[in-house]
Structure formats: structure tokens, C-alpha cells
C-alpha positions as CSV (number, residue, x, y, z in Angstrom):
1,M,-45.0,46.2,-42.4
2,A,-48.0,48.4,-41.8
3,A,-48.0,52.0,-42.9
4,T,-48.0,53.1,-39.3
5,D,-44.7,51.3,-38.8
6,F,-42.9,53.5,-41.3
7,K,-39.7,55.0,-40.0
8,D,-38.8,58.5,-41.3
9,Y,-35.0,58.1,-41.5
10,Y,-34.6,61.6,-42.8
11,G,-36.6,63.0,-39.8
12,T,-34.5,60.8,-37.5
13,L,-31.3,62.5,-38.7
14,G,-32.9,65.9,-39.0
15,V,-32.1,66.4,-42.7
16,G,-34.2,66.9,-45.8
17,K,-34.8,64.4,-48.6
18,T,-32.4,66.3,-50.8
19,A,-29.5,66.2,-48.3
20,T,-26.1,65.4,-49.7
21,A,-24.1,62.4,-48.5
22,D,-21.8,64.8,-46.6
23,E,-24.8,66.5,-44.9
24,I,-26.2,63.1,-43.9
25,K,-22.8,62.1,-42.5
26,Q,-22.4,65.3,-40.6
27,A,-25.8,65.0,-39.1
28,Y,-25.2,61.4,-38.1
29,R,-21.9,62.2,-36.4
30,K,-23.4,65.0,-34.4
31,L,-26.3,62.8,-33.2
32,A,-24.1,59.8,-32.6
33,R,-21.9,61.7,-30.3
34,K,-24.9,63.2,-28.5
35,F,-26.7,59.9,-27.8
36,H,-23.6,57.6,-27.5
37,P,-24.0,55.2,-24.6
38,D,-20.6,56.2,-23.3
39,V,-21.7,59.8,-23.0
40,N,-25.1,58.8,-21.5
41,P,-24.4,55.8,-19.2
42,G,-27.5,54.0,-18.0
43,D,-29.9,56.3,-20.1
44,K,-32.2,53.9,-21.9
45,S,-33.9,56.6,-24.0
46,A,-30.5,57.8,-25.2
47,E,-29.5,54.2,-26.1
48,A,-32.7,53.7,-28.0
49,K,-32.2,57.0,-29.9
50,F,-28.6,56.0,-30.6
51,K,-29.9,52.8,-32.2
52,E,-32.4,54.7,-34.3
53,V,-29.8,57.1,-35.5
54,N,-27.5,54.2,-36.5
55,E,-30.3,52.5,-38.3
56,A,-31.2,55.6,-40.3
57,Y,-27.6,56.3,-41.2
58,E,-27.1,52.7,-42.3
59,V,-29.8,53.1,-44.9
60,L,-29.3,56.7,-46.0
61,S,-25.5,56.4,-46.3
62,D,-25.8,53.5,-48.7
63,T,-26.7,54.7,-52.3
64,D,-28.6,51.6,-53.2
65,K,-30.6,51.4,-50.0
66,R,-31.4,55.1,-50.0
67,S,-32.6,54.8,-53.6
68,K,-34.9,52.0,-52.7
69,Y,-36.1,53.7,-49.5
70,D,-36.9,56.9,-51.4
71,Q,-38.8,55.0,-54.1
72,F,-40.7,52.3,-52.1
73,G,-41.0,53.9,-48.6
74,Q,-41.9,51.4,-45.9
75,Y,-41.7,48.6,-48.5
76,W,-38.1,49.3,-49.6
77,K,-36.7,46.0,-48.1
78,Q,-39.4,43.8,-49.7
79,A,-38.9,45.6,-53.0
80,G,-35.3,44.5,-53.2
81,S,-35.8,41.0,-52.0
82,G,-36.3,39.4,-55.4
83,A,-39.7,38.0,-54.6
84,G,-40.6,36.9,-58.1
85,W,-42.3,40.1,-59.4
86,P,-43.5,41.9,-61.5
87,P,-45.2,38.9,-63.1
88,N,-45.4,37.9,-66.8
89,G,-42.6,40.3,-67.7
90,G,-44.8,43.3,-67.0
91,N,-43.3,46.8,-67.0
92,V,-44.5,48.9,-64.1
93,D,-43.7,52.6,-63.5
94,F,-43.1,52.4,-59.8
95,N,-42.6,56.2,-59.6
96,S,-46.4,56.6,-60.1
97,V,-47.3,54.1,-57.4
98,D,-48.8,55.4,-54.1
99,F,-47.5,52.9,-51.7
100,G,-49.1,54.6,-48.7
101,K,-52.5,53.3,-49.7
102,Y,-51.5,49.6,-49.1
103,G,-51.8,48.1,-45.7
104,S,-49.0,45.6,-46.4
105,F,-46.6,44.7,-49.2
106,D,-48.7,41.6,-50.0
107,E,-51.7,43.9,-50.8
108,F,-49.6,45.7,-53.3
109,I,-48.3,42.4,-54.8
110,N,-51.9,41.0,-55.0
111,E,-53.1,44.1,-56.9
112,L,-50.1,44.0,-59.2
113,L,-50.5,40.3,-60.0
114,G,-54.2,40.9,-60.7
115,R,-53.4,43.8,-63.0
116,F,-51.4,41.5,-65.2
117,G,-53.8,38.6,-65.1
118,G,-51.7,36.4,-62.9
119,P,-52.6,34.5,-59.8
120,T,-52.2,35.9,-56.3
121,P,-49.0,35.2,-54.4
122,G,-50.6,32.3,-52.7
123,G,-51.2,30.5,-56.0
124,G,-47.5,30.0,-56.6
125,S,-47.6,29.6,-60.4
126,A,-46.5,33.1,-61.2
127,R,-43.5,32.8,-58.9
128,Q,-42.5,29.5,-60.4
129,Q,-42.5,30.9,-64.0
130,R,-39.9,33.6,-63.5
131,S,-37.6,35.0,-60.8
132,Y,-37.0,38.8,-60.9
133,T,-34.4,40.3,-58.7
134,Y,-33.4,43.8,-57.8
135,R,-30.4,45.0,-59.8
136,P,-28.9,48.1,-58.1
137,G,-28.3,51.1,-60.4
138,A,-30.5,50.0,-63.2
139,G,-32.2,53.1,-64.6
140,S,-35.3,52.0,-66.4
141,P,-39.1,52.5,-66.1
142,G,-39.0,49.3,-64.0
143,A,-37.2,51.3,-61.2
144,G,-34.3,49.0,-61.0
145,F,-36.0,45.7,-61.8
146,G,-34.3,44.1,-64.8
147,G,-35.3,41.2,-67.0
148,Y,-35.1,37.6,-66.2
149,N,-31.6,36.8,-64.8
150,D,-31.2,34.3,-62.0
151,F,-28.4,36.2,-60.4
152,S,-28.8,39.7,-61.6
153,G,-29.6,41.0,-58.2
154,Y,-26.2,40.0,-56.8
155,G,-23.5,41.1,-59.2
156,G,-24.1,38.1,-61.4
157,D,-22.0,35.8,-59.2
158,P,-23.9,33.4,-57.0
159,T,-20.6,31.9,-55.7
160,A,-19.3,35.2,-54.2
161,A,-19.6,36.3,-50.6
162,G,-22.0,39.0,-49.7
163,Q,-21.2,42.7,-50.0
164,D,-18.9,44.3,-47.4
165,L,-20.4,46.9,-45.1
166,E,-18.9,50.0,-43.5
167,S,-20.1,51.7,-40.3
168,P,-18.6,54.5,-38.2
169,L,-17.5,53.6,-34.6
170,S,-17.1,56.4,-32.1
171,L,-14.4,56.0,-29.5
172,T,-13.1,58.1,-26.6
173,L,-9.4,59.0,-26.8
174,S,-8.7,56.6,-23.9
175,E,-10.4,53.7,-25.7
176,A,-8.5,54.4,-28.9
177,F,-5.2,54.7,-27.1
178,H,-5.5,51.6,-24.9
179,G,-7.7,49.5,-27.1
180,V,-11.2,48.3,-26.1
181,Q,-13.8,45.6,-26.6
182,K,-17.2,46.9,-27.8
183,R,-20.6,45.3,-27.8
184,L,-22.4,46.3,-31.0
185,N,-25.9,45.8,-32.2
186,L,-25.7,44.7,-35.8
187,N,-29.3,44.4,-37.1
188,S,-30.5,42.9,-33.8
189,E,-27.4,40.7,-33.7
190,M,-25.1,41.5,-30.8
191,I,-21.4,41.1,-31.6
192,T,-18.3,41.7,-29.6
193,V,-15.5,43.6,-31.4
194,R,-11.9,44.1,-30.2
195,I,-10.4,47.5,-31.2
196,P,-6.6,47.3,-31.0
197,A,-4.6,49.9,-29.1
198,G,-3.5,52.9,-31.2
199,A,-6.6,53.2,-33.4
200,K,-6.6,56.7,-35.1
201,P,-9.4,58.6,-36.8
202,G,-10.1,56.9,-40.1
203,S,-8.6,53.5,-39.1
204,R,-10.5,50.6,-40.6
205,V,-11.2,47.6,-38.3
206,R,-12.3,44.5,-40.1
207,V,-14.9,42.2,-38.6
208,K,-14.8,39.1,-40.7
209,G,-18.1,37.5,-41.8
210,K,-20.4,40.2,-40.5
211,G,-21.3,41.9,-43.8
212,Q,-24.3,41.4,-46.1
213,I,-25.4,37.8,-46.9
214,N,-25.4,36.5,-50.5
215,P,-28.9,35.1,-50.8
216,Y,-27.8,32.4,-53.1
217,N,-25.1,30.7,-51.0
218,Q,-25.6,32.4,-47.6
219,Q,-22.0,33.5,-47.5
220,R,-21.4,36.9,-45.7
221,G,-19.1,39.7,-46.6
222,D,-17.1,41.6,-44.0
223,L,-17.9,44.6,-41.8
224,Y,-15.4,47.4,-41.7
225,L,-15.7,49.8,-38.7
226,I,-14.4,53.3,-39.5
227,V,-12.9,54.7,-36.3
228,E,-14.0,58.2,-35.1
229,V,-12.2,59.6,-32.0
230,A,-14.2,62.1,-30.0
231,P,-12.5,65.5,-29.5
232,H,-10.3,65.8,-26.4
233,S,-10.0,68.9,-24.2
234,F,-6.1,68.7,-24.1
235,F,-4.7,66.4,-26.8
236,Q,-5.0,66.7,-30.6
237,F,-3.7,64.5,-33.3
238,D,-0.9,65.2,-35.7
239,G,-0.1,62.0,-37.5
240,D,1.5,59.7,-34.9
241,N,2.3,62.7,-32.7
242,L,0.1,64.3,-30.2
243,V,-0.1,68.1,-29.8
244,C,-1.0,70.0,-26.7
245,E,-0.7,73.5,-25.3
246,V,0.7,74.4,-21.8
247,A,0.7,77.7,-20.1
248,I,3.7,79.0,-18.2
249,A,4.1,82.2,-16.0
250,P,6.3,85.1,-17.1
251,D,8.9,84.3,-14.4
252,E,9.2,80.7,-15.6
253,A,9.8,82.0,-19.2
254,V,12.5,84.3,-18.0
255,L,14.3,82.1,-15.5
256,G,13.4,78.6,-16.8
257,A,11.5,76.0,-14.8
258,S,10.6,72.3,-14.4
259,I,6.9,71.8,-14.9
260,E,4.5,68.8,-14.9
261,V,2.9,68.0,-18.2
262,P,0.0,65.4,-18.8
263,T,0.6,62.6,-21.2
264,C,-1.6,59.6,-22.2
265,E,0.1,57.6,-19.5
266,G,0.3,60.1,-16.7
267,T,2.3,63.3,-15.9
268,V,6.0,63.7,-16.7
269,T,8.4,66.5,-15.8
270,M,9.5,68.8,-18.6
271,N,12.3,71.4,-18.4
272,I,11.5,74.9,-19.7
273,P,14.7,76.6,-20.9
274,A,15.3,80.2,-19.7
275,G,14.3,82.8,-22.2
276,I,11.7,80.7,-24.0
277,R,9.3,82.6,-26.2
278,S,5.5,82.2,-26.2
279,G,4.4,79.9,-29.0
280,Q,7.6,77.8,-29.1
281,T,7.2,74.0,-29.1
282,L,9.1,71.5,-27.0
283,R,9.2,67.7,-27.8
284,L,8.5,64.8,-25.4
285,R,10.0,61.9,-27.3
286,G,8.1,58.6,-27.3
287,K,5.0,60.1,-25.5
288,G,2.8,60.4,-28.6
289,W,0.4,57.9,-30.3
290,P,1.3,54.2,-30.7
291,K,2.6,53.5,-34.2
292,P,1.1,50.8,-36.3
293,K,4.1,48.4,-36.1
294,D,6.2,49.4,-33.1
295,G,7.1,52.4,-30.9
296,R,5.4,55.6,-30.2
297,G,5.2,59.0,-31.8
298,D,6.1,62.2,-29.9
299,Q,4.1,64.6,-27.8
300,M,4.6,68.2,-29.0
301,V,4.1,70.8,-26.3
302,K,3.3,74.4,-27.3
303,V,4.3,76.8,-24.6
304,V,2.2,79.9,-24.1
305,I,3.4,82.6,-21.7
306,T,0.4,83.6,-19.6
307,P,0.3,86.6,-17.3
308,P,-1.7,86.2,-14.0
309,P,-5.2,87.5,-14.1
310,E,-4.7,89.1,-10.7
311,I,-1.6,89.9,-8.7
312,S,-1.0,90.6,-5.0
313,P,0.4,93.9,-3.7
314,V,3.8,92.3,-3.2
315,E,3.8,90.9,-6.7
316,R,2.9,94.3,-8.1
317,E,5.7,96.0,-6.2
318,L,8.2,93.4,-7.5
319,Y,7.0,93.8,-11.1
320,E,7.3,97.6,-10.8
321,K,10.9,97.2,-9.6
322,I,11.6,94.9,-12.6
323,R,10.1,97.4,-15.0
324,H,12.2,100.3,-13.7
325,S,15.3,98.1,-13.6
326,R,14.8,96.4,-17.0
327,T,17.5,97.0,-19.6
328,F,16.0,94.8,-22.4
329,D,13.7,96.6,-24.9
330,P,11.8,93.9,-26.9
331,R,10.6,96.6,-29.4
332,S,13.9,98.2,-30.1
333,H,14.0,96.9,-33.7
334,L,10.7,98.6,-34.5
335,K,12.6,102.0,-34.5
336,Q,14.0,101.0,-37.9
337,V,10.6,100.2,-39.5
338,T,9.6,102.6,-42.3
339,L,7.4,102.5,-45.4
């Protein structure tokens, strides 16, 4: 990779290099919602930006990848590939290396091999003598490169499958409720994923065999998609229940009424009992979120008594008559309040 191909993942997410994991996650979620293809249908520039944001988050949200990225810059992938270096057991302080001066990773390897008196990569003999692999989390002057160990770069187990991966997946409320098939770009590999009906925020959807590859046996781990549901203007989650707020007029509160209330599967008629107070909650049984095994939660409807912003002369006259004829004093109990 040439230096001009370097991607500033921190700049892509709009965070500094000292950003915490939570700050990176918050920045990613904000940008993912902004550039999501469902929000920008047919917008190629938004789609490209969405891919860039996902690529940046994939690296910066992974502790090991971020550490390598911070240390090796545009060569972070090659540095962790276990490419048979440093040669002859040499200890190199990579913190002091200016990687920007190299036009390619091979240039850096050539200089490094020459520094220790070994042949260039094309010679092959240095690579045949030892195999050095990246060991995540090793805190030594070698910047994570351990001693000679054939499988030290992969947890010491060449027979295991590759590491599992996690990635957020943003859904609309409709997609989460009904289920959906999504086409995802996984490191230039297009995959189709079926999200079952009833996925909730935080749900984990397993995609078998789409995780990282164990370089020794080529077996792949799994990919876990962590569901994020975009905010809805009417419905909110409360476990398996849905919560919403519905306005009613003062006369409906006094006299009672039958009103239409939206649910995830269309409108239903709900009875408002006479004398209901503002803020009371009514229950629509079985109209909430699908449960993991069977059935549905409930939909909780909070009633808010809302006066009209404007009234006609006839309405004003009737309200005046009500006020003069009213026998109920809602504040009568306040006369007993003292310090």
C-alpha cells in the first residue's frame, strides 16, 4: 500500500486518536444512521460513505486492530500477517520507526533485513530460518512481536476456528418487527443475512462461518450482528411491550370515547373510559413486540388530555356554559394544604 492510500479512520469517524471506545461507538452510530442506504435510497455517495464508516469502525472498535493501526499506520495489516520478521531474532523498537517515509511495506522489510545483515525478502533464506507471528497484547519493545512460536499469533491453537467477529446492524422498526433479508458487504464479500421477526435492540444474530480465518487451517469463526433499531416517532420499547402516547380531547376524557390507535399491524379501536385522567395508561393486550418463543407482548397507551389550540365561537359559548354550571372543583383539596 502506498502512503497516499492511507485511510484516516479517526478522521472518517470524526474523533481524535485518544477517543474512548464509547466515543468511537457513539460517533459510528450517528454516522451509520446518517448514511444508511435505507435512509438514502439510490444515493451512491451516501452508500460509499456508509462503507467507509463501517470499515473505520471495524478497525477502531477492535482493540488489537486499533493497536496495530495506531502503531503501524498504513502497514498495520502487513505488520500482523506473520511474514517472517524481524529476522535473526532482532529486537526492533517500532515506536521509533517513521513508517511514512517508506513507499511500500516491502521497502521497510528490505531496510530492516539489511540492518540485521540478512538477505532481502526475495532471497528467501531469512524467511525459511524462522517464522515470527503477531501476538496480540504482548507488551514488549518488539511492539507485540514475540519470540519463535509457530502458532503464537493465533492463540497457540492451529486447530481452532478463526476468531468470532461482531458488527452492529441498523434496522428500521418495520424491518425488526416483520423480519428482513439484508445484503451486507463483508470485506468485499457480499453476503445475504436473514434477520428473524421480532429482533430487538441488542439482539445477536449469528452468521456461521463468516468470522476471521485461522491462517493455519483456513477455518473461519462466526459473525455476530448486534441489532440496533432506529428510533420511531410513535413507538418505543419496554421489554416485550411497546409504549406509545395518544392525545384525547377534554370532552372525550369526561364522557368517554372510542378512538383509533395505531399498532404495528394497523389501527385498532380502543375504548376510553369516562373520567380518565391525563397520564393514565391503557393496555392493548397482544399488540406489543413478538416474544422470542411464542406470542406477543402488550402495547401500553398513555393517554394525554389535550385542549384544542383554537376554538370556534360556538365551542367557546358551550365551554363558558360548562364553566358556569360546573359543580366539580378539582382543587378543593388544596384548601387543606399548610406548612
